[in-house]
NUKOL-822746 format. One record per residue (C-alpha): residue number from 0; x, y, z. Coordinates in Angstrom, 2 decimals. Layout:
NUM,X,Y,Z
...
//
This chain:
0,0.00,0.00,0.00
1,2.82,2.36,0.84
2,4.55,1.65,-2.45
3,1.31,2.22,-4.32
4,0.75,5.56,-2.61
5,4.30,6.65,-3.42
6,3.67,5.76,-7.04
7,0.48,7.83,-7.07
8,1.92,10.99,-5.48
9,3.53,12.26,-8.74
10,0.20,11.70,-10.49
11,-1.86,13.66,-7.95
12,-2.31,16.80,-10.13
13,-3.87,14.76,-12.95
14,-5.93,12.72,-10.48
15,-7.19,15.95,-8.90
16,-8.40,17.13,-12.30
17,-10.15,13.83,-12.97
18,-11.80,13.97,-9.52
19,-13.08,17.47,-10.28
20,-14.56,16.34,-13.57
21,-16.33,13.41,-11.94
22,-17.63,15.66,-9.16
23,-19.19,18.05,-11.70
24,-20.84,15.12,-13.51
25,-22.31,13.86,-10.25
26,-23.61,17.30,-9.27
27,-25.03,17.79,-12.76
28,-26.85,14.47,-12.53
29,-28.22,15.28,-9.09
30,-29.59,18.53,-10.45
31,-32.14,16.64,-12.53
32,-33.51,18.10,-15.75
33,-32.52,21.63,-14.77
34,-28.93,20.55,-14.24
35,-26.76,22.92,-12.27
36,-25.49,26.46,-12.30
37,-22.98,27.37,-14.97
38,-21.29,29.74,-12.53
39,-21.13,27.03,-9.89
40,-19.56,24.50,-12.24
41,-17.16,27.17,-13.47
42,-16.14,27.94,-9.88
43,-15.52,24.24,-9.19
44,-13.46,23.98,-12.37
45,-11.32,26.97,-11.45
46,-10.84,25.66,-7.92
47,-9.62,22.25,-9.10
48,-7.37,23.82,-11.73
49,-5.82,26.01,-9.04
50,-5.26,23.04,-6.72
51,-3.73,21.00,-9.55
52,-1.48,23.93,-10.53
53,-0.29,24.32,-6.95
54,0.36,20.58,-6.82
55,2.53,20.63,-9.94
56,4.45,23.67,-8.68
57,5.09,21.89,-5.36
58,6.45,18.87,-7.23
59,8.68,21.16,-9.28
60,9.98,22.94,-6.18
61,10.63,19.60,-4.48
62,12.57,18.39,-7.50
63,14.62,21.56,-7.78
64,15.38,21.48,-4.04
65,16.48,17.87,-4.17
66,13.66,16.54,-1.97
67,12.37,14.59,-4.95
68,14.21,12.94,-7.84
69,12.96,12.39,-11.40
70,11.05,9.14,-11.58
71,8.77,7.06,-13.75
72,5.40,6.50,-12.09
73,3.75,3.15,-12.81
74,6.46,2.57,-15.42
75,4.56,4.74,-17.89
76,4.61,8.38,-16.77
77,7.82,10.37,-16.47
78,7.80,12.89,-13.63
79,10.80,15.06,-14.43
80,11.62,18.77,-14.93
81,10.49,18.61,-18.57
82,7.07,17.10,-17.91
83,6.46,19.34,-14.89
84,7.36,22.45,-16.92
85,4.80,21.46,-19.55
86,2.18,20.57,-16.96
87,2.49,24.03,-15.40
88,2.17,25.57,-18.87
89,-0.89,23.54,-19.80
90,-2.78,23.93,-16.52
91,-1.98,27.65,-16.34
92,-3.31,28.09,-19.87
93,-6.54,26.28,-19.04
94,-6.95,28.31,-15.85
95,-6.58,31.58,-17.77
96,-9.05,30.37,-20.41
97,-11.61,29.43,-17.75
98,-11.27,32.77,-15.98
99,-11.40,34.83,-19.17
100,-14.09,32.96,-21.07
101,-16.20,31.23,-18.42
102,-18.98,33.80,-18.45
103,-18.94,33.90,-22.25
104,-19.29,30.12,-22.41
105,-22.02,29.83,-19.78
106,-24.26,32.09,-21.89
107,-23.83,29.98,-25.03
108,-23.50,26.39,-23.82
109,-26.68,24.56,-22.87
110,-25.20,21.52,-21.07
111,-22.88,23.44,-18.76
112,-22.18,20.45,-16.49
113,-20.99,18.32,-19.39
114,-18.92,21.19,-20.74
115,-17.03,21.98,-17.54
116,-16.43,18.32,-16.70
117,-15.02,17.85,-20.21
118,-12.86,20.92,-19.61
119,-11.22,19.25,-16.60
120,-10.97,15.87,-18.31
121,-9.17,17.35,-21.31
122,-6.73,19.09,-18.96
123,-6.01,15.76,-17.25
124,-5.46,14.12,-20.64
125,-2.95,16.82,-21.54
126,-1.12,16.28,-18.24
127,-0.71,12.60,-19.05
128,0.24,13.26,-22.67
129,3.16,15.56,-21.83
130,4.49,13.02,-19.31
131,3.96,9.67,-21.05
132,7.05,7.69,-22.11
133,5.06,4.79,-23.54
134,3.56,4.73,-27.05
135,0.33,3.13,-25.86
136,-0.27,5.71,-23.13
137,0.70,8.46,-25.56
138,-1.89,7.29,-28.06
139,-4.63,6.87,-25.45
140,-3.90,10.30,-23.95
141,-3.84,12.04,-27.31
142,-7.02,10.29,-28.43
143,-8.85,11.20,-25.22
144,-7.59,14.76,-25.64
145,-8.72,14.83,-29.27
146,-12.18,13.36,-28.69
147,-12.85,15.75,-25.82
148,-11.63,18.64,-27.97
149,-14.06,17.68,-30.74
150,-16.85,17.90,-28.18
151,-15.73,21.27,-26.80
152,-15.48,22.78,-30.28
153,-19.01,21.70,-31.23
154,-20.66,22.27,-27.86
155,-22.78,25.25,-28.98
156,-25.36,23.01,-30.61
157,-27.62,25.74,-31.96
158,-24.69,27.38,-33.80
159,-24.17,25.83,-37.23
160,-20.61,27.17,-37.44
161,-19.70,25.49,-34.15
162,-21.21,22.19,-35.30
163,-19.42,22.41,-38.64
164,-16.14,23.23,-36.89
165,-16.48,20.20,-34.62
166,-17.28,17.90,-37.55
167,-14.32,19.08,-39.63
168,-12.02,18.80,-36.63
169,-13.27,15.24,-36.02
170,-12.84,14.10,-39.62
171,-9.31,15.42,-39.96
172,-8.35,14.17,-36.51
173,-9.62,10.64,-37.13
174,-7.50,10.20,-40.23
175,-4.43,11.75,-38.57
176,-4.78,9.47,-35.54
177,-5.05,6.36,-37.71
178,-1.87,7.23,-39.60
179,-0.04,8.05,-36.36
180,-1.09,4.70,-34.87
181,0.33,2.89,-37.87
182,3.66,4.68,-37.35
183,3.65,3.53,-33.73
184,3.04,-0.07,-34.82
185,6.11,0.15,-37.08
186,8.27,1.14,-34.12
187,6.75,-1.56,-31.92
188,7.13,-4.23,-34.60
189,10.78,-3.32,-35.13
190,11.84,-3.00,-31.49
191,9.27,-5.19,-29.66
192,8.76,-2.40,-27.13
193,6.33,0.43,-26.47
194,8.72,2.29,-24.16
195,10.38,5.30,-25.76
196,13.70,4.88,-23.87
197,13.87,1.21,-24.88
198,13.05,2.09,-28.49
199,15.83,4.70,-28.51
200,18.31,2.22,-27.03
201,17.29,-0.48,-29.51
202,17.73,1.83,-32.51
203,21.14,2.90,-31.20
204,22.31,-0.70,-30.80
205,20.86,-1.84,-34.14
206,21.78,0.70,-36.85
207,20.26,-1.54,-39.50
208,16.82,-0.57,-38.16
209,17.39,3.10,-38.93
210,15.41,2.66,-42.15
211,12.28,2.07,-40.11
212,12.65,5.53,-38.61
213,11.87,7.22,-41.94
214,8.28,5.99,-42.47
215,7.67,5.92,-38.71
216,8.71,9.58,-38.34
217,6.53,10.68,-41.25
218,3.49,8.81,-39.91
219,4.00,9.99,-36.34
220,4.35,13.57,-37.54
221,1.02,13.24,-39.36
222,-0.84,12.83,-36.08
223,1.36,15.05,-33.94
224,1.62,17.67,-36.68
225,-2.18,17.77,-36.78
226,-2.25,18.50,-33.06
227,0.37,21.26,-33.39
228,-1.16,22.76,-36.59
229,1.91,22.03,-38.70
230,1.84,22.03,-42.51
231,0.55,20.17,-44.40
232,-1.81,19.01,-41.62
233,-3.34,22.38,-40.68
234,-6.40,22.49,-42.96
235,-8.77,22.08,-40.02
236,-7.35,25.04,-38.14
237,-8.99,28.16,-39.69
238,-12.54,26.77,-39.85
239,-12.29,25.21,-36.40
240,-10.82,28.33,-34.80
241,-13.50,30.53,-36.37
242,-16.44,28.27,-35.58
243,-15.50,27.19,-32.06
244,-16.45,29.32,-29.04
245,-13.63,31.85,-28.70
246,-12.37,30.60,-25.29
247,-12.15,27.08,-26.75
248,-10.19,28.53,-29.65
249,-7.80,30.08,-27.11
250,-7.31,26.64,-25.55
251,-6.65,25.01,-28.94
252,-4.07,27.62,-29.88
253,-2.10,27.42,-26.64
254,-2.51,24.39,-24.35
255,-3.32,21.91,-27.12
256,-0.47,23.20,-29.26
257,1.94,22.96,-26.30
258,0.96,19.30,-25.88
259,1.65,18.62,-29.54
260,5.15,20.06,-29.32
261,5.85,18.37,-25.98
262,4.98,14.96,-27.41
263,6.97,15.61,-30.60
264,9.99,16.60,-28.49
265,9.80,13.53,-26.27
266,9.28,11.15,-29.19
267,12.13,12.42,-31.35
268,14.61,13.13,-28.53
269,13.98,10.04,-26.44
270,12.65,7.47,-28.90
271,14.26,8.52,-32.18
272,17.49,10.15,-30.98
273,19.72,7.69,-32.92
274,17.87,8.64,-36.11
275,18.41,12.39,-35.74
276,19.73,12.58,-39.30
277,16.33,11.31,-40.44
278,13.88,13.47,-38.51
279,15.83,16.76,-38.59
280,15.37,17.21,-42.38
281,11.70,16.23,-42.08
282,11.07,18.77,-39.33
283,13.10,21.42,-41.18
284,11.02,21.03,-44.33
285,7.79,21.10,-42.33
286,8.95,24.25,-40.55
287,9.55,26.15,-43.80
288,6.24,24.99,-45.29
289,4.38,25.85,-42.09
290,5.81,29.36,-41.82
291,5.03,30.31,-45.40
292,1.59,28.65,-45.42
293,0.43,30.40,-42.26
294,1.78,33.86,-43.04
295,0.79,34.05,-46.70
296,-2.76,32.84,-46.02
297,-3.15,35.19,-43.06
298,-2.55,38.18,-45.36
299,-5.92,37.68,-47.08
300,-8.13,37.23,-44.02
301,-10.94,39.58,-42.98
302,-11.87,37.85,-39.73
303,-9.67,38.26,-36.66
304,-10.17,34.68,-35.46
305,-9.23,33.28,-38.86
306,-6.23,35.61,-39.02
307,-5.10,34.41,-35.60
308,-5.66,30.84,-36.75
309,-3.26,31.23,-39.66
310,-0.98,33.21,-37.37
311,-0.87,30.24,-34.98
312,0.16,28.02,-37.90
313,3.05,30.36,-38.73
314,4.04,30.57,-35.05
315,4.13,26.75,-34.95
316,6.63,26.89,-37.81
317,8.89,29.16,-35.76
318,8.59,26.87,-32.74
319,9.52,23.83,-34.79
320,12.91,25.41,-35.50
321,13.76,24.77,-31.87
322,13.55,21.01,-32.46
323,15.35,21.21,-35.78
324,18.32,22.88,-34.07
325,18.17,20.78,-30.91
326,21.56,19.69,-29.58
327,22.88,18.22,-26.36
328,25.34,20.84,-25.02
329,27.24,18.18,-23.09
330,28.36,16.53,-26.33
331,29.73,19.70,-27.90
332,31.24,21.40,-24.84
333,28.62,24.15,-24.69
334,27.83,25.96,-21.45
335,24.59,24.96,-19.74
336,22.94,28.32,-20.45
337,23.45,28.15,-24.19
338,20.68,28.03,-26.79
339,20.11,24.31,-27.20
340,16.95,24.63,-29.27
341,14.66,22.85,-26.82
342,14.92,25.59,-24.20
343,13.98,28.11,-26.91
344,10.88,26.05,-27.73
345,9.82,25.97,-24.08
346,10.37,29.72,-23.61
347,8.42,30.35,-26.81
348,5.49,28.23,-25.58
349,5.21,30.15,-22.30
350,5.41,33.53,-24.00
351,2.92,32.44,-26.63
352,0.55,31.31,-23.88
353,0.20,34.83,-22.47
354,0.19,36.45,-25.91
355,-2.47,34.34,-27.57
356,-4.79,33.91,-24.60
357,-4.65,37.67,-24.18
358,-5.44,38.24,-27.86
359,-8.37,35.83,-27.85
360,-9.64,37.37,-24.61
361,-9.82,40.70,-26.43
362,-11.70,38.97,-29.24
363,-14.08,37.49,-26.65
364,-14.84,40.95,-25.28
365,-15.32,42.27,-28.82
366,-17.81,39.52,-29.60
367,-19.72,40.38,-26.43
368,-19.78,44.06,-27.32
369,-20.33,44.04,-31.07
370,-21.59,40.55,-31.88
371,-18.74,39.51,-34.18
372,-15.02,39.14,-34.76
373,-14.59,40.53,-38.28
374,-12.09,43.29,-38.87
375,-15.01,45.72,-39.11
376,-15.90,44.98,-35.49
377,-12.46,46.28,-34.48
378,-12.72,49.57,-36.38
379,-11.73,52.45,-34.08
380,-11.61,50.15,-31.07
381,-9.35,52.71,-29.41
382,-12.23,55.21,-29.24
383,-14.65,52.72,-27.68
384,-12.19,50.92,-25.41
385,-8.68,52.41,-25.28
386,-7.46,49.83,-22.78
387,-8.47,46.84,-24.91
388,-7.04,48.42,-28.05
389,-3.72,49.08,-26.33
390,-3.62,45.55,-24.93
391,-4.36,44.05,-28.35
392,-1.58,46.18,-29.85
393,0.84,44.78,-27.25
394,-0.19,41.22,-28.11
395,0.22,41.89,-31.84
396,3.69,43.35,-31.27
397,4.59,40.27,-29.23
398,3.42,38.02,-32.07
399,5.67,39.97,-34.45
400,8.58,39.67,-32.02
401,9.22,43.28,-31.08
402,11.83,43.74,-28.28
403,10.63,43.99,-24.67
404,7.85,41.46,-25.38
405,7.65,37.73,-24.72
406,7.52,37.04,-28.45
407,10.93,38.62,-28.93
408,12.57,36.47,-26.24
409,11.05,33.29,-27.68
410,12.15,34.12,-31.22
411,15.59,35.19,-30.01
412,16.26,31.81,-28.42
413,14.75,29.76,-31.25
414,16.37,31.72,-34.08
415,19.61,31.94,-32.09
416,19.74,28.14,-31.80
417,19.16,27.88,-35.54
418,22.06,30.24,-36.28
419,24.25,28.58,-33.65
420,23.62,25.25,-35.35
421,24.58,26.91,-38.68
422,21.17,26.42,-40.29
423,21.50,29.82,-41.93
424,18.93,29.12,-44.64
425,16.24,28.34,-42.05
426,17.14,31.44,-40.07
427,16.83,33.65,-43.16
428,13.50,32.06,-44.08
429,12.24,32.67,-40.54
430,13.26,36.34,-40.61
431,11.55,36.81,-43.99
432,8.38,35.31,-42.57
433,8.51,37.59,-39.54
434,8.60,40.54,-41.95
435,5.58,39.12,-43.83
436,3.66,38.64,-40.60
437,4.19,42.28,-39.63
438,1.89,43.31,-42.51
439,-1.25,41.61,-41.23
440,-0.54,42.17,-37.54
441,0.02,45.89,-38.03
442,-2.92,46.08,-40.41
443,-5.20,45.10,-37.54
444,-3.46,47.71,-35.40
445,-4.17,50.31,-38.11
446,-7.83,49.34,-38.12
447,-8.09,49.63,-34.34
448,-6.39,53.02,-34.14
449,-6.74,54.79,-37.49
450,-9.93,53.60,-39.26
451,-12.00,56.35,-40.88
452,-15.11,57.57,-39.06
453,-17.54,56.03,-41.56
454,-16.03,52.63,-40.83
455,-17.05,52.67,-37.17
456,-18.02,49.31,-35.70
457,-21.50,48.66,-34.30
458,-22.27,50.08,-30.88
459,-22.08,48.00,-27.72
460,-24.59,45.19,-27.35
461,-23.18,43.90,-24.04
462,-20.69,44.93,-21.45
463,-17.16,43.63,-21.23
464,-16.82,40.84,-18.70
465,-14.72,41.69,-15.66
466,-13.04,38.28,-15.82
467,-11.98,38.75,-19.44
468,-10.65,42.25,-18.74
469,-8.69,41.02,-15.74
470,-7.11,38.21,-17.76
471,-6.26,40.64,-20.56
472,-4.42,42.79,-18.01
473,-2.71,39.72,-16.50
474,-1.59,38.56,-19.95
475,-0.16,42.01,-20.68
476,1.87,41.71,-17.48
477,3.00,38.23,-18.54
478,4.10,39.47,-21.95
479,6.19,42.25,-20.41
480,7.48,40.06,-17.58
481,9.02,37.59,-20.00
482,10.06,40.32,-22.41
483,11.75,42.61,-19.87
484,12.89,40.25,-17.12
485,13.08,36.67,-18.48
486,15.79,35.08,-16.25
487,13.29,33.01,-14.25
488,11.62,31.51,-17.31
489,14.99,30.95,-18.97
490,16.29,29.15,-15.88
491,13.22,26.88,-15.70
492,13.42,26.15,-19.44
493,17.14,25.39,-19.20
494,16.58,22.90,-16.36
495,13.70,21.21,-18.20
496,15.53,20.98,-21.53
497,18.84,19.88,-20.02
498,17.19,16.91,-18.35
499,15.53,15.64,-21.52
500,18.61,16.25,-23.66
501,20.77,14.04,-21.44
502,19.34,11.01,-23.26
503,20.83,12.19,-26.58
504,24.17,10.69,-27.53
//
């Protein structure tokens, strides 16, 4: 019993989230036909997210202080600095989404109990996904995450766009999952193991199996690339982002994307490390295609949610450079604080969390006030709401990568790793794409601040939620915190990346 409890302690944050989801389902059932209060379920969700976040932070502090060592719980879940860093990122993102968009969602979702329980369940699935070191658990976690996401996207049943978005997301996701599963079977059939460390060791000891890594990498990247919105698997993104409730879109663009990159990193670094010469070119090509696809398509958009959807595709291309340029500093005599690629990816994910949740929170307020998210609804936003317009400008500048913002620090570390690794072509392509992105980001800024009087947006139809405004302000602080004083985030990212990179030869 004692051993079992010790094995469960590292899993307590995820178990807390599952308990919260079950509690909401029970309360919803006890409420009969009327169900329960959306505000009550939202409060329970926020409470359990806070408790889980505190739990993960306590585990991280214990590990940093030496009171706890990295371990593998139940032989399937790695509890280490890397997984804990991602768990903090994911749970924090979901907490911000719940606080910013809870009121918005409660007005539009009929089955509030089902929605908020699914919200906690999907967070638990993400916690397992970023920690799993076993292909079977990875697949189950990602599938549970995907199925729950399909439900969240299409939860506004009387909105045809939401239903269409959920259906498209489901169809694309089903095919991507099937292809990814086939790639996993190739690895299992070749190595007779589902454990990523064992697979990596087997490939290192049997170079003749390196050929299996080529089709396996391509098939795995089909499913994982779908989750991270990488080209050419991003077709679902614009329609889903536009049709889904805006807070759900914020979750898809931050927490879900972080999970995709976390799983990609663990699979290629731990499981496919001996085949680095195979997956680096694949990821490099996908990065270039993703950057150009997202930025060029974003130029022609007239809806802010669709523009941010294509923007998130382009941002995923930048993030992928961190894995292309990944290197174990210990093998090349680099100092521990150097740009190893993976730490740049982690810093980028945290900065992007505050930037994108803040941007979608502004969109949420705009939809409440004007009834839509087209560019026309943002005309002269500065005259109607100077604070929101200024905040949105800050988020747009962070997405571009202007100094003193979180976006600049993330790009600096990712692009710096690319240059340090002498991938000059990729660095030049990335800089060109940043210049392209400035056109559509600053175009929205022009519309908010300098639109002509006859282009004024509709008048207010509802007030701005206090929760959304508070989260917008908090995200602005997060963007400047990372942009002006990033040592803490850099230190955490270095510790997380260094641990995972120790498995590379």
